[in-house]
TORSEPA-149396 format. One record per atom (N, C-alpha, C): residue number from 1; residue in one letter; atom name; x negated, y negated, z. Coordinates in steps of 0.1 Angstrom, whole numbers. Example, Ala and Ser with C-alpha at 12.3 -4.5 7.8 and 13.67 -1.06 7.14 Angstrom:
% residues 2
 loke lumpa kevo    c1    c2    c3
    1     a    N  -132    57    78
    1     a   CA  -123    45    78
    1     a    C  -132    33    78
    2     s    N  -128    22    71
    2     s   CA  -137    11    71
    2     s    C  -129     0    79
% end
This chain:
% residues 268
 loke lumpa kevo    c1    c2    c3
    1     m    N  -236  -500   119
    1     m   CA  -250  -497   123
    1     m    C  -258  -493   110
    2     s    N  -270  -498   109
    2     s   CA  -278  -495    97
    2     s    C  -285  -482    98
    3     r    N  -288  -476    87
    3     r   CA  -295  -463    87
    3     r    C  -309  -464    93
    4     q    N  -313  -454   101
    4     q   CA  -325  -454   108
    4     q    C  -333  -442   104
    5     i    N  -344  -444    97
    5     i   CA  -353  -433    93
    5     i    C  -367  -436    98
    6     h    N  -372  -427   106
    6     h   CA  -385  -429   112
    6     h    C  -396  -428   101
    7     p    N  -406  -436   102
    7     p   CA  -417  -437    91
    7     p    C  -423  -423    88
    8     t    N  -423  -414    98
    8     t   CA  -430  -401    96
    8     t    C  -421  -391    89
    9     a    N  -408  -394    88
    9     a   CA  -399  -385    82
    9     a    C  -401  -385    67
   10     i    N  -398  -373    61
   10     i   CA  -399  -372    46
   10     i    C  -385  -369    41
   11     v    N  -379  -379    34
   11     v   CA  -365  -378    29
   11     v    C  -366  -380    14
   12     d    N  -361  -370     7
   12     d   CA  -361  -371    -8
   12     d    C  -352  -382   -12
   13     a    N  -356  -389   -22
   13     a   CA  -348  -401   -27
   13     a    C  -335  -397   -32
   14     r    N  -333  -384   -36
   14     r   CA  -321  -379   -42
   14     r    C  -311  -374   -31
   15     a    N  -315  -373   -19
   15     a   CA  -306  -370    -8
   15     a    C  -295  -380    -6
   16     e    N  -283  -376    -3
   16     e   CA  -272  -386     0
   16     e    C  -270  -387    15
   17     l    N  -272  -399    20
   17     l   CA  -271  -402    34
   17     l    C  -261  -413    36
   18     a    N  -253  -411    46
   18     a   CA  -244  -422    51
   18     a    C  -252  -433    56
   19     d    N  -245  -445    57
   19     d   CA  -252  -457    61
   19     d    C  -258  -457    75
   20     d    N  -252  -449    84
   20     d   CA  -256  -450    98
   20     d    C  -263  -437   103
   21     v    N  -268  -429    93
   21     v   CA  -275  -417    97
   21     v    C  -288  -420   104
   22     k    N  -292  -412   114
   22     k   CA  -304  -414   121
   22     k    C  -313  -402   118
   23     i    N  -325  -404   114
   23     i   CA  -335  -393   111
   23     i    C  -348  -396   118
   24     g    N  -351  -387   127
   24     g   CA  -362  -390   136
   24     g    C  -375  -385   131
   25     p    N  -385  -386   140
   25     p   CA  -399  -383   136
   25     p    C  -401  -369   130
   26     y    N  -408  -369   119
   26     y   CA  -413  -356   112
   26     y    C  -402  -347   107
   27     c    N  -390  -353   105
   27     c   CA  -379  -345    98
   27     c    C  -382  -344    83
   28     i    N  -376  -334    77
   28     i   CA  -377  -332    63
   28     i    C  -363  -330    57
   29     v    N  -359  -338    47
   29     v   CA  -346  -337    41
   29     v    C  -348  -335    26
   30     g    N  -342  -325    21
   30     g   CA  -344  -321     7
   30     g    C  -335  -329    -3
   31     p    N  -337  -327   -16
   31     p   CA  -330  -335   -26
   31     p    C  -316  -332   -28
   32     k    N  -311  -320   -24
   32     k   CA  -297  -316   -26
   32     k    C  -289  -317   -13
   33     v    N  -293  -325    -4
   33     v   CA  -287  -326     9
   33     v    C  -278  -338    10
   34     c    N  -266  -336    16
   34     c   CA  -257  -347    18
   34     c    C  -254  -347    33
   35     i    N  -256  -359    40
   35     i   CA  -254  -360    54
   35     i    C  -244  -371    57
   36     g    N  -234  -368    65
   36     g   CA  -223  -377    67
   36     g    C  -225  -387    78
   37     p    N  -216  -396    80
   37     p   CA  -218  -408    90
   37     p    C  -220  -403   104
   38     g    N  -228  -410   111
   38     g   CA  -230  -408   125
   38     g    C  -238  -396   129
   39     t    N  -244  -389   119
   39     t   CA  -251  -377   122
   39     t    C  -266  -381   125
   40     e    N  -272  -373   134
   40     e   CA  -286  -376   139
   40     e    C  -294  -363   138
   41     l    N  -306  -365   131
   41     l   CA  -316  -354   132
   41     l    C  -327  -360   141
   42     m    N  -329  -353   153
   42     m   CA  -337  -359   163
   42     m    C  -352  -360   160
   43     s    N  -358  -348   157
   43     s   CA  -372  -348   153
   43     s    C  -375  -334   148
   44     h    N  -384  -333   138
   44     h   CA  -389  -320   133
   44     h    C  -378  -311   128
   45     v    N  -367  -317   124
   45     v   CA  -356  -310   118
   45     v    C  -358  -308   103
   46     v    N  -356  -296    97
   46     v   CA  -357  -294    83
   46     v    C  -343  -291    77
   47     v    N  -339  -299    68
   47     v   CA  -326  -296    61
   47     v    C  -329  -295    46
   48     a    N  -327  -283    41
   48     a   CA  -331  -280    27
   48     a    C  -319  -274    19
   49     g    N  -321  -270     7
   49     g   CA  -311  -264    -1
   49     g    C  -299  -273    -4
   50     r    N  -288  -267    -9
   50     r   CA  -276  -274   -11
   50     r    C  -268  -274     2
   51     t    N  -271  -284    10
   51     t   CA  -265  -285    23
   51     t    C  -257  -297    25
   52     t    N  -244  -295    29
   52     t   CA  -235  -307    31
   52     t    C  -232  -307    46
   53     i    N  -235  -318    53
   53     i   CA  -233  -320    67
   53     i    C  -223  -331    69
   54     g    N  -213  -329    77
   54     g   CA  -202  -339    80
   54     g    C  -207  -350    90
   55     a    N  -197  -355    97
   55     a   CA  -199  -366   106
   55     a    C  -202  -363   120
   56     r    N  -211  -371   126
   56     r   CA  -213  -371   141
   56     r    C  -219  -358   146
   57     n    N  -227  -352   138
   57     n   CA  -234  -340   142
   57     n    C  -248  -344   148
   58     r    N  -252  -335   158
   58     r   CA  -265  -338   164
   58     r    C  -274  -325   162
   59     f    N  -286  -327   156
   59     f   CA  -295  -317   154
   59     f    C  -307  -319   162
   60     f    N  -310  -310   171
   60     f   CA  -322  -311   180
   60     f    C  -334  -306   174
   61     p    N  -346  -308   180
   61     p   CA  -359  -306   173
   61     p    C  -360  -291   168
   62     f    N  -366  -290   157
   62     f   CA  -370  -278   151
   62     f    C  -359  -269   145
   63     a    N  -347  -275   144
   63     a   CA  -336  -268   137
   63     a    C  -340  -267   123
   64     s    N  -336  -255   116
   64     s   CA  -339  -253   102
   64     s    C  -327  -249    95
   65     i    N  -322  -258    86
   65     i   CA  -309  -257    80
   65     i    C  -310  -256    65
   66     g    N  -303  -246    59
   66     g   CA  -302  -245    45
   66     g    C  -314  -239    38
   67     q    N  -322  -231    45
   67     q   CA  -333  -224    39
   67     q    C  -327  -211    32
   68     q    N  -335  -205    24
   68     q   CA  -331  -193    17
   68     q    C  -327  -182    26
   69     p    N  -317  -174    23
   69     p   CA  -312  -163    32
   69     p    C  -323  -152    33
   70     q    N  -322  -145    44
   70     q   CA  -331  -134    46
   70     q    C  -325  -121    40
   71     d    N  -323  -122    28
   71     d   CA  -316  -111    20
   71     d    C  -323  -108     8
   72     l    N  -328   -96     6
   72     l   CA  -336   -92    -5
   72     l    C  -328   -93   -18
   73     k    N  -315   -93   -18
   73     k   CA  -307   -94   -30
   73     k    C  -306  -108   -35
   74     y    N  -310  -118   -27
   74     y   CA  -309  -132   -31
   74     y    C  -319  -135   -42
   75     h    N  -315  -141   -53
   75     h   CA  -324  -143   -64
   75     h    C  -323  -158   -69
   76     g    N  -321  -167   -59
   76     g   CA  -321  -181   -63
   76     g    C  -309  -187   -67
   77     e    N  -297  -180   -65
   77     e   CA  -284  -186   -70
   77     e    C  -281  -199   -62
   78     p    N  -274  -208   -68
   78     p   CA  -272  -221   -62
   78     p    C  -261  -221   -51
   79     s    N  -264  -214   -40
   79     s   CA  -255  -212   -29
   79     s    C  -256  -224   -19
   80     e    N  -247  -224    -9
   80     e   CA  -246  -236    -1
   80     e    C  -246  -233    14
   81     v    N  -248  -244    22
   81     v   CA  -244  -244    36
   81     v    C  -235  -256    37
   82     v    N  -223  -254    44
   82     v   CA  -214  -265    46
   82     v    C  -211  -266    61
   83     i    N  -214  -278    67
   83     i   CA  -212  -280    81
   83     i    C  -202  -291    83
   84     g    N  -193  -289    92
   84     g   CA  -182  -299    95
   84     g    C  -187  -311   104
   85     d    N  -178  -314   113
   85     d   CA  -180  -326   121
   85     d    C  -182  -323   136
   86     d    N  -189  -331   143
   86     d   CA  -190  -331   157
   86     d    C  -197  -318   163
   87     n    N  -206  -312   155
   87     n   CA  -213  -301   160
   87     n    C  -226  -304   167
   88     t    N  -230  -296   177
   88     t   CA  -242  -298   184
   88     t    C  -251  -286   180
   89     i    N  -262  -288   174
   89     i   CA  -271  -278   169
   89     i    C  -284  -279   177
   90     r    N  -287  -270   186
   90     r   CA  -298  -272   195
   90     r    C  -311  -267   189
   91     e    N  -322  -267   197
   91     e   CA  -335  -265   193
   91     e    C  -337  -251   186
   92     n    N  -344  -251   175
   92     n   CA  -348  -239   168
   92     n    C  -337  -231   162
   93     v    N  -325  -237   160
   93     v   CA  -314  -230   154
   93     v    C  -317  -228   139
   94     t    N  -313  -217   133
   94     t   CA  -315  -214   119
   94     t    C  -301  -211   113
   95     i    N  -298  -218   102
   95     i   CA  -286  -215    94
   95     i    C  -290  -214    80
   96     n    N  -287  -202    74
   96     n   CA  -292  -199    60
   96     n    C  -281  -201    50
   97     l    N  -286  -203    37
   97     l   CA  -277  -204    26
   97     l    C  -269  -191    24
   98     g    N  -258  -193    17
   98     g   CA  -250  -181    13
   98     g    C  -256  -174     1
   99     t    N  -250  -163    -3
   99     t   CA  -254  -155   -15
   99     t    C  -243  -152   -24
  100     e    N  -247  -148   -36
  100     e   CA  -237  -144   -46
  100     e    C  -228  -133   -42
  101     g    N  -233  -124   -34
  101     g   CA  -226  -112   -29
  101     g    C  -216  -116   -17
  102     g    N  -216  -128   -13
  102     g   CA  -208  -131    -1
  102     g    C  -200  -144    -2
  103     g    N  -198  -149   -14
  103     g   CA  -190  -161   -16
  103     g    C  -198  -174   -18
  104     m    N  -211  -173   -17
  104     m   CA  -220  -184   -21
  104     m    C  -220  -195   -10
  105     v    N  -214  -193     1
  105     v   CA  -214  -204    11
  105     v    C  -215  -199    25
  106     t    N  -223  -205    33
  106     t   CA  -223  -203    48
  106     t    C  -216  -215    54
  107     r    N  -206  -213    62
  107     r   CA  -198  -224    66
  107     r    C  -196  -225    81
  108     i    N  -198  -237    86
  108     i   CA  -197  -240   100
  108     i    C  -186  -251   101
  109     g    N  -176  -249   110
  109     g   CA  -165  -258   112
  109     g    C  -168  -270   120
  110     h    N  -159  -273   130
  110     h   CA  -160  -286   137
  110     h    C  -162  -283   152
  111     r    N  -169  -292   159
  111     r   CA  -170  -292   174
  111     r    C  -176  -279   180
  112     n    N  -185  -273   173
  112     n   CA  -192  -261   177
  112     n    C  -205  -264   185
  113     l    N  -209  -256   194
  113     l   CA  -221  -257   201
  113     l    C  -230  -244   198
  114     l    N  -241  -246   191
  114     l   CA  -250  -236   188
  114     l    C  -263  -239   197
  115     m    N  -264  -231   207
  115     m   CA  -275  -233   216
  115     m    C  -289  -229   210
  116     a    N  -299  -231   218
  116     a   CA  -313  -229   213
  116     a    C  -315  -215   207
  117     y    N  -322  -214   196
  117     y   CA  -326  -201   190
  117     y    C  -315  -193   184
  118     t    N  -303  -198   183
  118     t   CA  -292  -190   176
  118     t    C  -295  -190   161
  119     h    N  -290  -179   155
  119     h   CA  -292  -177   141
  119     h    C  -279  -174   134
  120     v    N  -276  -181   123
  120     v   CA  -264  -179   115
  120     v    C  -268  -175   101
  121     a    N  -267  -162    98
  121     a   CA  -272  -157    85
  121     a    C  -263  -161    74
  122     h    N  -267  -156    62
  122     h   CA  -260  -159    49
  122     h    C  -245  -155    49
  123     d    N  -237  -163    44
  123     d   CA  -223  -160    41
  123     d    C  -215  -159    54
  124     c    N  -220  -163    65
  124     c   CA  -211  -163    77
  124     c    C  -201  -175    77
  125     c    N  -190  -173    83
  125     c   CA  -180  -184    84
  125     c    C  -176  -186    98
  126     l    N  -179  -197   104
  126     l   CA  -176  -200   118
  126     l    C  -165  -211   118
  127     g    N  -155  -209   126
  127     g   CA  -144  -218   128
  127     g    C  -148  -230   136
  128     n    N  -139  -234   146
  128     n   CA  -140  -246   154
  128     n    C  -142  -242   168
  129     e    N  -149  -251   176
  129     e   CA  -150  -250   190
  129     e    C  -155  -237   195
  130     i    N  -165  -232   188
  130     i   CA  -172  -219   191
  130     i    C  -184  -223   199
  131     v    N  -188  -214   208
  131     v   CA  -200  -215   216
  131     v    C  -209  -203   213
  132     m    N  -221  -205   208
  132     m   CA  -231  -195   207
  132     m    C  -242  -198   217
  133     a    N  -243  -189   227
  133     a   CA  -254  -192   237
  133     a    C  -267  -188   232
  134     n    N  -277  -191   240
  134     n   CA  -291  -190   235
  134     n    C  -295  -176   229
  135     c    N  -301  -177   217
  135     c   CA  -306  -165   210
  135     c    C  -294  -156   205
  136     a    N  -282  -160   205
  136     a   CA  -272  -152   199
  136     a    C  -274  -152   184
  137     t    N  -272  -140   178
  137     t   CA  -276  -138   164
  137     t    C  -265  -132   156
  138     l    N  -262  -138   145
  138     l   CA  -252  -133   135
  138     l    C  -259  -128   123
  139     a    N  -256  -115   119
  139     a   CA  -261  -110   107
  139     a    C  -252  -116    96
  140     g    N  -254  -111    83
  140     g   CA  -247  -117    72
  140     g    C  -232  -114    72
  141     h    N  -224  -122    65
  141     h   CA  -210  -120    62
  141     h    C  -201  -118    74
  142     i    N  -204  -125    85
  142     i   CA  -197  -124    98
  142     i    C  -187  -136    98
  143     t    N  -175  -133   103
  143     t   CA  -165  -144   106
  143     t    C  -163  -145   121
  144     v    N  -164  -157   126
  144     v   CA  -162  -160   140
  144     v    C  -151  -170   140
  145     e    N  -140  -167   146
  145     e   CA  -128  -175   146
  145     e    C  -128  -185   158
  146     d    N  -119  -195   157
  146     d   CA  -118  -206   166
  146     d    C  -119  -202   181
  147     g    N  -127  -209   189
  147     g   CA  -128  -208   203
  147     g    C  -135  -196   209
  148     a    N  -141  -188   200
  148     a   CA  -149  -177   205
  148     a    C  -161  -181   212
  149     i    N  -166  -172   221
  149     i   CA  -178  -175   229
  149     i    C  -187  -163   227
  150     l    N  -200  -165   223
  150     l   CA  -209  -154   221
  150     l    C  -220  -156   231
  151     g    N  -222  -146   240
  151     g   CA  -232  -147   251
  151     g    C  -246  -147   246
  152     g    N  -256  -150   254
  152     g   CA  -270  -151   251
  152     g    C  -275  -137   247
  153     l    N  -283  -137   236
  153     l   CA  -290  -125   232
  153     l    C  -281  -115   225
  154     c    N  -268  -118   223
  154     c   CA  -260  -108   216
  154     c    C  -264  -108   201
  155     a    N  -261   -96   195
  155     a   CA  -265   -94   181
  155     a    C  -253   -88   174
  156     v    N  -247   -95   165
  156     v   CA  -235   -91   159
  156     v    C  -238   -85   145
  157     h    N  -233   -73   142
  157     h   CA  -235   -65   130
  157     h    C  -228   -72   118
  158     q    N  -235   -70   106
  158     q   CA  -229   -77    94
  158     q    C  -215   -72    92
  159     f    N  -207   -81    86
  159     f   CA  -193   -80    82
  159     f    C  -183   -79    94
  160     v    N  -188   -80   106
  160     v   CA  -179   -80   117
  160     v    C  -170   -93   118
  161     r    N  -158   -92   122
  161     r   CA  -150  -103   126
  161     r    C  -149  -104   141
  162     i    N  -150  -117   146
  162     i   CA  -147  -119   160
  162     i    C  -135  -129   161
  163     g    N  -125  -124   168
  163     g   CA  -112  -131   168
  163     g    C  -112  -143   177
  164     k    N  -101  -150   176
  164     k   CA   -99  -163   183
  164     k    C  -100  -160   198
  165     f    N  -107  -169   205
  165     f   CA  -108  -170   220
  165     f    C  -114  -157   226
  166     a    N  -120  -149   218
  166     a   CA  -127  -137   223
  166     a    C  -140  -142   230
  167     m    N  -145  -133   239
  167     m   CA  -158  -136   245
  167     m    C  -167  -124   245
  168     v    N  -178  -125   238
  168     v   CA  -188  -114   237
  168     v    C  -199  -116   248
  169     g    N  -200  -107   256
  169     g   CA  -210  -108   267
  169     g    C  -224  -108   262
  170     g    N  -233  -113   271
  170     g   CA  -247  -114   268
  170     g    C  -253  -100   265
  171     m    N  -262  -100   255
  171     m   CA  -269   -88   250
  171     m    C  -260   -77   244
  172     c    N  -248   -80   241
  172     c   CA  -239   -70   234
  172     c    C  -243   -70   219
  173     g    N  -240   -58   213
  173     g   CA  -242   -56   199
  173     g    C  -230   -51   192
  174     p    N  -220   -58   190
  174     p   CA  -207   -53   184
  174     p    C  -210   -49   169
  175     t    N  -206   -37   166
  175     t   CA  -206   -32   152
  175     t    C  -193   -30   146
  176     k    N  -182   -32   154
  176     k   CA  -169   -32   149
  176     k    C  -162   -46   152
  177     d    N  -150   -48   147
  177     d   CA  -144   -61   149
  177     d    C  -140   -63   164
  178     v    N  -141   -75   168
  178     v   CA  -137   -79   182
  178     v    C  -124   -85   182
  179     p    N  -114   -79   188
  179     p   CA  -100   -84   187
  179     p    C   -99   -98   194
  180     p    N   -90  -107   189
  180     p   CA   -88  -120   196
  180     p    C   -84  -118   210
  181     f    N   -88  -128   218
  181     f   CA   -83  -129   232
  181     f    C   -90  -119   242
  182     c    N  -100  -111   237
  182     c   CA  -105  -101   245
  182     c    C  -119  -103   250
  183     l    N  -124   -96   260
  183     l   CA  -137   -96   265
  183     l    C  -145   -84   260
  184     v    N  -158   -86   257
  184     v   CA  -166   -75   253
  184     v    C  -178   -74   263
  185     s    N  -181   -62   267
  185     s   CA  -192   -60   276
  185     s    C  -199   -47   273
  186     g    N  -210   -44   280
  186     g   CA  -216   -31   278
  186     g    C  -229   -30   270
  187     g    N  -235   -42   267
  187     g   CA  -248   -42   261
  187     g    C  -247   -36   247
  188     y    N  -257   -27   243
  188     y   CA  -257   -22   230
  188     y    C  -248   -10   227
  189     q    N  -240    -7   237
  189     q   CA  -229     3   235
  189     q    C  -216    -4   240
  190     p    N  -212   -15   233
  190     p   CA  -202   -24   238
  190     p    C  -188   -18   237
  191     g    N  -179   -24   245
  191     g   CA  -165   -21   244
  191     g    C  -157   -32   250
  192     l    N  -144   -31   249
  192     l   CA  -136   -41   255
  192     l    C  -134   -39   270
  193     s    N  -133   -49   278
  193     s   CA  -131   -48   292
  193     s    C  -120   -57   297
  194     g    N  -110   -59   288
  194     g   CA   -98   -66   292
  194     g    C   -96   -79   284
  195     l    N   -87   -87   288
  195     l   CA   -84   -99   281
  195     l    C   -93  -110   287
  196     n    N   -96  -120   279
  196     n   CA  -104  -132   284
  196     n    C   -94  -141   291
  197     l    N   -90  -137   303
  197     l   CA   -79  -144   310
  197     l    C   -83  -158   314
  198     i    N   -96  -160   319
  198     i   CA  -100  -174   322
  198     i    C   -99  -183   310
  199     g    N  -105  -178   299
  199     g   CA  -105  -186   287
  199     g    C   -91  -189   282
  200     l    N   -82  -179   283
  200     l   CA   -68  -181   278
  200     l    C   -61  -192   286
  201     r    N   -63  -191   299
  201     r   CA   -56  -201   308
  201     r    C   -62  -215   306
  202     r    N   -75  -216   304
  202     r   CA   -81  -229   301
  202     r    C   -76  -234   288
  203     r    N   -72  -226   278
  203     r   CA   -67  -230   266
  203     r    C   -52  -233   266
  204     g    N   -46  -231   278
  204     g   CA   -32  -235   280
  204     g    C   -22  -223   277
  205     f    N   -26  -211   276
  205     f   CA   -17  -200   274
  205     f    C    -9  -198   287
  206     n    N     5  -197   285
  206     n   CA    13  -196   297
  206     n    C    14  -181   301
  207     d    N    20  -179   313
  207     d   CA    21  -166   319
  207     d    C    29  -156   310
  208     e    N    39  -161   304
  208     e   CA    47  -152   295
  208     e    C    39  -147   284
  209     v    N    31  -155   277
  209     v   CA    23  -150   266
  209     v    C    12  -141   271
  210     i    N     6  -144   282
  210     i   CA    -5  -136   288
  210     i    C     1  -122   291
  211     t    N    12  -122   297
  211     t   CA    19  -109   301
  211     t    C    21  -101   288
  212     e    N    26  -107   278
  212     e   CA    28  -100   265
  212     e    C    15   -95   260
  213     l    N     5  -103   260
  213     l   CA    -8   -98   255
  213     l    C   -14   -86   263
  214     k    N   -12   -87   276
  214     k   CA   -16   -76   284
  214     k    C    -9   -63   280
  215     r    N     3   -63   278
  215     r   CA    11   -51   274
  215     r    C     6   -46   261
  216     i    N     4   -55   251
  216     i   CA    -1   -51   238
  216     i    C   -15   -45   239
  217     y    N   -23   -51   247
  217     y   CA   -37   -46   249
  217     y    C   -37   -32   254
  218     r    N   -29   -29   264
  218     r   CA   -29   -16   270
  218     r    C   -25    -5   260
  219     i    N   -15    -9   251
  219     i   CA   -10     1   241
  219     i    C   -21     3   230
  220     l    N   -27    -8   225
  220     l   CA   -36    -7   214
  220     l    C   -49    -2   218
  221     f    N   -55    -6   229
  221     f   CA   -69    -3   233
  221     f    C   -70     7   244
  222     q    N   -60    11   251
  222     q   CA   -60    20   262
  222     q    C   -50    32   260
  223     g    N   -42    31   250
  223     g   CA   -32    41   248
  223     g    C   -36    53   242
  224     s    N   -27    62   239
  224     s   CA   -30    75   233
  224     s    C   -23    76   219
  225     g    N   -27    86   211
  225     g   CA   -21    87   198
  225     g    C   -29    80   188
  226     t    N   -25    81   175
  226     t   CA   -32    74   164
  226     t    C   -30    59   165
  227     m    N   -39    52   159
  227     m   CA   -38    37   159
  227     m    C   -25    33   151
  228     a    N   -21    40   141
  228     a   CA    -9    37   134
  228     a    C     3    37   144
  229     a    N     3    48   152
  229     a   CA    14    49   162
  229     a    C    14    38   172
  230     r    N     2    35   176
  230     r   CA     0    24   186
  230     r    C     5    11   181
  231     l    N     1     8   169
  231     l   CA     6    -5   162
  231     l    C    21    -5   161
  232     s    N    27     6   158
  232     s   CA    41     6   157
  232     s    C    48     4   170
  233     q    N    42     9   181
  233     q   CA    47     7   194
  233     q    C    45    -7   199
  234     a    N    33   -13   196
  234     a   CA    31   -27   199
  234     a    C    40   -37   192
  235     e    N    44   -33   180
  235     e   CA    53   -42   173
  235     e    C    66   -46   181
  236     s    N    71   -36   188
  236     s   CA    83   -38   196
  236     s    C    81   -47   207
  237     l    N    69   -51   211
  237     l   CA    66   -60   222
  237     l    C    64   -74   218
  238     i    N    63   -76   205
  238     i   CA    59   -90   200
  238     i    C    70  -100   203
  239     r    N    67  -110   210
  239     r   CA    76  -121   212
  239     r    C    70  -135   208
  240     s    N    57  -135   207
  240     s   CA    50  -148   205
  240     s    C    41  -147   192
  241     e    N    37  -159   187
  241     e   CA    27  -159   176
  241     e    C    14  -153   180
  242     q    N    10  -154   193
  242     q   CA    -3  -148   197
  242     q    C    -2  -133   197
  243     g    N     9  -128   202
  243     g   CA    11  -113   201
  243     g    C    11  -108   187
  244     r    N    18  -115   178
  244     r   CA    18  -112   164
  244     r    C     4  -112   158
  245     y    N    -4  -122   162
  245     y   CA   -17  -124   156
  245     y    C   -26  -112   161
  246     l    N   -25  -108   173
  246     l   CA   -34   -97   179
  246     l    C   -30   -84   171
  247     v    N   -18   -81   169
  247     v   CA   -14   -69   163
  247     v    C   -19   -69   148
  248     d    N   -16   -81   141
  248     d   CA   -20   -82   127
  248     d    C   -35   -81   125
  249     f    N   -43   -87   135
  249     f   CA   -57   -86   134
  249     f    C   -62   -71   134
  250     v    N   -57   -64   143
  250     v   CA   -61   -50   145
  250     v    C   -56   -42   132
  251     r    N   -45   -45   127
  251     r   CA   -40   -38   115
  251     r    C   -49   -40   103
  252     k    N   -54   -52   102
  252     k   CA   -62   -56    90
  252     k    C   -77   -53    92
  253     a    N   -81   -47   103
  253     a   CA   -96   -45   106
  253     a    C  -101   -34    97
  254     e    N  -109   -38    87
  254     e   CA  -115   -29    78
  254     e    C  -126   -20    85
  255     r    N  -133   -26    94
  255     r   CA  -144   -19   101
  255     r    C  -139   -11   113
  256     g    N  -126   -12   116
  256     g   CA  -121    -8   129
  256     g    C  -124   -18   140
  257     v    N  -118   -16   152
  257     v   CA  -120   -25   163
  257     v    C  -126   -18   175
  258     l    N  -133   -26   183
  258     l   CA  -138   -21   196
  258     l    C  -126   -17   204
  259     m    N  -128    -6   212
  259     m   CA  -118    -1   221
  259     m    C  -122    -4   235
  260     h    N  -113    -1   244
  260     h   CA  -115    -3   259
  260     h    C  -126     7   263
  261     r    N  -135     2   271
  261     r   CA  -146    10   276
  261     r    C  -142    20   286
  262     r    N  -145    33   283
  262     r   CA  -141    43   293
  262     r    C  -149    41   306
  263     g    N  -142    42   317
  263     g   CA  -149    40   330
  263     g    C  -151    25   333
  264     g    N  -148    16   323
  264     g   CA  -150     2   325
  264     g    C  -138    -4   333
  265     r    N  -140   -14   340
  265     r   CA  -130   -21   348
  265     r    C  -122   -30   339
  266     s    N  -109   -28   338
  266     s   CA  -101   -37   329
  266     s    C   -97   -49   338
  267     r    N   -98   -60   331
  267     r   CA   -94   -73   337
  267     r    C   -80   -77   332
  268     s    N   -74   -69   325
  268     s   CA   -61   -73   319
  268     s    C   -49   -68   327
% end
């Protein structure tokens, strides 16, 4: 299939475009942009900066990719945005360049869905198969691991990690790390409310692994004593790589982790 560029689009001659890229009406593509095969910019999409986009991505109208970060410390350093394959970037999504203070790159993996008005700030690193619902917002330096779901209007504090297959409820504002496999609820005073059981079963987690994660959850997030003591107790329950991952995630959490909400109903 031949390249399709609408006559109203402005594409810098120095941009690198695969042969079958589609660029719709009123799009703007800058000189340091590289776009891979099968990717489509529908209309009114702006791709600027040092931005590399992989294969078969779809950008809906008014997405703005690779603009300068909203960080007063940014001073024009040659940072990047790197986007993988098979992502869906919906209307009015913004993804900003990285900064010198954060590794110089904002990175999006593969097969992610970023719904309308979502924001990915400088130096964020998103894995694969993540869903960000409408208006979900990531501050700078955030890591979101594979399979996580961020509800609409949630706002995640800078430097937070969100673990694999976690689910952050709508309008939540996590300021500490979100452990893998867990649910977060409670709005702007969020806490854990159990395991993401539906998500885990959809991902093929068997009953044995889920039972192990339940036991570890109760010790780490509902138990008593110091976190060091809880981690030591949880170690004795580990039988699977998922259990090991959950314990190691908590042990390495520099910001601390969200705990089970007092008075909240546990689903684990």
